[in-house]
C-alpha positions as CSV (number, residue, x, y, z in Angstrom):
1,M,37.8,246.2,101.1
2,T,36.9,248.4,98.1
3,K,37.2,247.2,94.6
4,L,39.6,250.0,93.8
5,S,41.8,249.0,96.7
6,F,41.8,245.4,95.4
7,I,43.1,246.5,92.0
8,F,45.9,248.7,93.4
9,R,47.0,245.8,95.7
10,W,47.2,243.7,92.7
11,A,49.6,246.2,91.0
12,A,52.0,246.0,94.0
13,G,51.7,242.2,94.2
14,G,52.0,241.6,90.6
15,A,54.9,243.8,90.1
16,L,56.8,241.3,92.2
17,L,56.1,238.5,89.6
18,V,58.1,240.6,87.3
19,L,61.0,240.9,89.6
20,L,60.8,237.1,90.5
21,A,60.9,236.3,86.8
22,A,63.8,238.4,86.2
23,C,65.7,236.6,88.8
24,G,64.6,233.3,87.7
25,Q,55.5,232.3,84.0
26,V,43.1,227.7,79.8
27,A,39.9,226.9,76.7
28,A,37.8,228.5,79.1
29,P,34.6,226.7,80.4
30,E,31.8,226.9,77.9
31,G,28.8,229.1,78.4
32,D,29.9,232.1,80.5
33,T,30.9,234.9,78.2
34,T,29.8,237.9,80.4
35,A,32.5,240.4,80.6
36,R,33.7,241.5,84.1
37,P,33.8,245.3,84.0
38,E,35.9,245.5,87.2
39,A,37.7,243.4,89.9
40,P,35.5,241.6,92.3
41,T,35.6,242.2,96.0
42,P,37.1,238.9,97.3
43,A,35.3,237.2,100.1
44,P,37.6,236.1,103.0
45,D,37.6,232.6,104.3
46,A,35.5,232.5,107.4
47,A,37.9,230.1,109.1
48,N,40.8,232.5,108.8
49,A,38.9,235.8,109.4
50,D,40.0,236.3,112.9
51,S,43.2,234.6,113.4
52,G,46.2,233.6,111.4
53,P,46.8,234.3,107.6
54,L,43.7,235.4,105.6
55,R,42.7,233.1,102.7
56,I,41.0,234.8,99.7
57,E,39.4,233.1,96.7
58,N,39.8,235.6,93.8
59,G,38.1,233.3,91.1
60,G,41.1,233.7,88.9
61,D,40.0,237.2,88.1
62,V,43.5,238.9,87.9
63,P,44.5,242.2,86.1
64,F,46.5,240.2,83.3
65,Y,46.0,238.0,80.4
66,A,48.9,235.5,80.3
67,R,52.1,234.4,82.0
68,F,54.1,236.7,79.7
69,G,55.7,240.0,79.8
70,E,59.0,241.8,79.2
71,N,60.6,240.1,82.1
72,E,57.9,237.3,82.5
73,T,58.9,234.8,79.9
74,F,59.9,231.2,80.3
75,D,61.8,229.2,77.7
76,N,64.0,226.0,77.5
77,G,66.3,227.5,74.9
78,E,64.2,226.2,72.0
79,W,60.5,227.1,72.8
80,T,58.9,229.9,74.8
81,V,55.7,228.7,76.6
82,I,52.8,231.2,77.2
83,V,49.9,230.2,79.5
84,F,46.7,232.3,79.2
85,Y,44.7,233.2,82.2
86,R,42.0,234.5,79.9
87,P,40.8,233.5,76.3
88,P,43.4,234.8,73.8
89,D,40.5,235.8,71.5
90,C,39.3,238.5,73.7
91,I,42.7,240.2,74.4
92,P,42.5,243.7,72.9
93,A,44.5,243.8,69.6
94,D,46.3,246.9,70.7
95,F,47.3,245.8,74.0
96,N,51.0,245.4,74.6
97,L,51.5,242.1,76.4
98,S,55.0,243.0,77.4
99,Q,53.4,245.3,80.0
100,F,51.9,242.3,81.7
101,F,49.2,244.1,83.6
102,H,46.1,245.8,82.3
103,F,44.2,247.8,84.9
104,P,40.9,249.4,84.5
105,D,40.8,253.0,83.7
106,E,38.7,255.7,82.1
107,N,39.0,253.9,78.8
108,G,37.6,250.6,80.0
109,P,37.8,247.6,82.3
110,G,41.3,246.3,81.3
111,A,41.8,242.6,81.6
112,F,38.7,242.3,83.7
113,G,36.7,242.8,80.5
114,C,38.3,239.6,79.0
115,A,36.0,236.6,80.4
116,P,35.5,234.0,81.3
117,T,38.7,233.3,83.3
118,T,40.6,230.0,82.5
119,T,41.8,229.4,86.0
120,T,40.7,229.7,89.7
121,G,42.8,231.4,92.3
122,T,43.6,231.5,95.9
123,E,45.7,234.0,97.9
124,L,47.0,233.8,101.4
125,W,47.5,237.2,103.1
126,E,49.2,237.9,106.5
127,T,46.6,240.5,107.5
128,G,44.8,241.4,104.2
129,P,45.0,243.3,100.8
130,E,44.3,246.6,102.5
131,T,47.5,246.5,104.5
132,D,49.9,244.0,103.0
133,P,52.0,244.9,100.1
134,A,51.4,241.4,98.5
135,P,50.1,238.0,99.4
136,L,52.3,235.5,101.2
137,E,51.3,232.9,98.6
138,A,49.3,232.5,95.6
139,E,48.0,229.6,93.8
140,M,46.0,229.0,90.5
141,A,44.4,226.0,89.1
142,G,43.1,225.4,85.5
143,R,39.4,225.1,84.9
144,G,40.0,222.2,82.7
145,A,40.9,223.8,79.2
146,V,43.7,226.3,79.6
147,P,45.2,227.8,76.4
148,V,48.9,227.3,76.1
149,W,51.1,228.4,73.2
150,F,54.6,227.5,72.2
151,I,56.8,230.0,70.2
152,A,60.2,229.3,68.8
153,N,62.6,231.2,71.1
154,A,64.4,232.8,68.1
155,E,61.1,234.2,66.9
156,M,60.1,235.3,70.4
157,Q,63.3,237.1,71.0
158,T,62.9,238.9,67.7
159,A,59.2,239.9,68.5
160,M,60.2,241.4,71.7
161,E,63.2,243.5,70.4
162,D,61.1,246.6,70.1
163,G,59.4,246.2,73.5
164,I,55.9,245.7,72.0
165,V,54.2,242.4,71.7
166,T,50.6,242.1,70.7
167,I,48.3,239.1,70.6
168,D,48.0,239.7,66.7
169,E,51.8,239.6,66.6
170,L,52.1,236.4,68.4
171,E,49.2,234.7,66.3
172,A,51.3,235.7,63.1
173,L,54.6,233.9,64.3
174,P,55.2,230.9,61.9
175,S,56.3,228.5,64.6
176,R,53.4,229.0,67.0
177,L,51.9,225.8,68.3
178,V,48.5,226.0,69.9
179,G,47.6,223.7,72.8
180,T,45.0,223.3,75.4
181,A,46.0,222.1,79.0
182,T,43.5,219.8,80.6
183,T,45.5,220.2,83.9
184,Y,47.3,223.3,85.1
185,S,48.7,224.4,88.4
186,E,50.7,227.3,89.7
187,F,52.3,228.3,93.0
188,L,53.9,231.6,93.7
189,R,55.6,233.2,96.7
190,P,56.1,237.0,95.7
191,T,59.4,238.6,96.5
192,Q,58.0,241.4,98.6
193,S,56.2,239.1,101.0
194,S,58.6,236.3,101.2
195,A,62.3,235.8,102.3
196,A,62.3,232.8,99.9
197,P,60.4,234.0,96.6
198,M,59.6,231.2,94.1
199,I,57.3,230.4,91.2
200,Q,56.2,227.0,90.0
201,F,53.8,225.9,87.3
202,S,52.9,222.8,85.3
203,A,50.6,221.9,82.5
204,E,49.6,218.9,80.5
205,G,47.5,218.7,77.4
206,T,47.2,218.2,73.7
207,L,48.1,220.5,70.7
208,E,45.7,221.1,67.9
209,S,47.5,218.5,65.9
210,G,46.7,216.0,68.7
211,A,50.2,215.7,70.0
212,P,50.7,215.7,73.6
213,F,52.6,218.2,75.6
214,G,53.9,218.8,79.0
215,V,55.4,221.8,80.8
216,D,57.1,222.0,84.2
217,V,58.7,225.2,85.4
218,S,60.3,225.9,88.9
219,K,62.2,229.0,89.9
220,G,63.5,229.7,93.4
221,A,62.2,226.4,95.1
222,P,64.7,225.3,97.9
223,D,64.4,221.7,97.2
224,V,64.1,221.7,93.2
225,A,66.8,223.0,90.8
226,D,65.7,225.8,88.7
227,H,64.4,224.4,85.4
228,V,62.0,225.0,82.4
229,T,61.0,221.7,81.0
230,I,58.9,221.5,77.8
231,D,58.0,218.3,76.3
232,I,56.2,218.5,72.9
233,G,54.9,215.3,71.2
234,G,56.8,213.2,73.7
């Protein structure tokens, strides 16, 4: 599978996240600060290479920065939560986070230039990225220090009114609370590859103030009521 094909397949699969969210969204490990100029070519799991679904480890190297976008926000009516898959301080100041995806182009590596990733990732494909429109399932797990921001919902709605939200704009919002999740997990079944699409994620950690926080989100799960639960300082 070519690197370019992998990028395009993420475009198809990732667009489904936006559709799913519409019907219903880590500090990175120290040391590695090397930018990734382009998406890696994932290595298939040898155990699944010849039969059954194909399992691919992507190392968390995905073409977006955060669980945030025009149709990709999660709030409990009071707070909007934003989980970052890449360090916030390396997100380009002029990038519109409402677009969600940032693919490589003639101007640069896109989100792949923002490193290191704050999560690891695994995708399960029916046959593979070369032929399937999206993975059957995708999972992410935090590397141990995942940036999580909380923004007052009223401020977030105002910031999104013009369709443009930059990292600098988020940082300037008065209500912003900055936290680090010591544990993070995410599970996704994209709409285009599943008759029962869903997304779930959870995070636990502490704010800069030392107060604890917890986040639990589920949309589309057959055995769990849809909810966005945010506990700050509880």
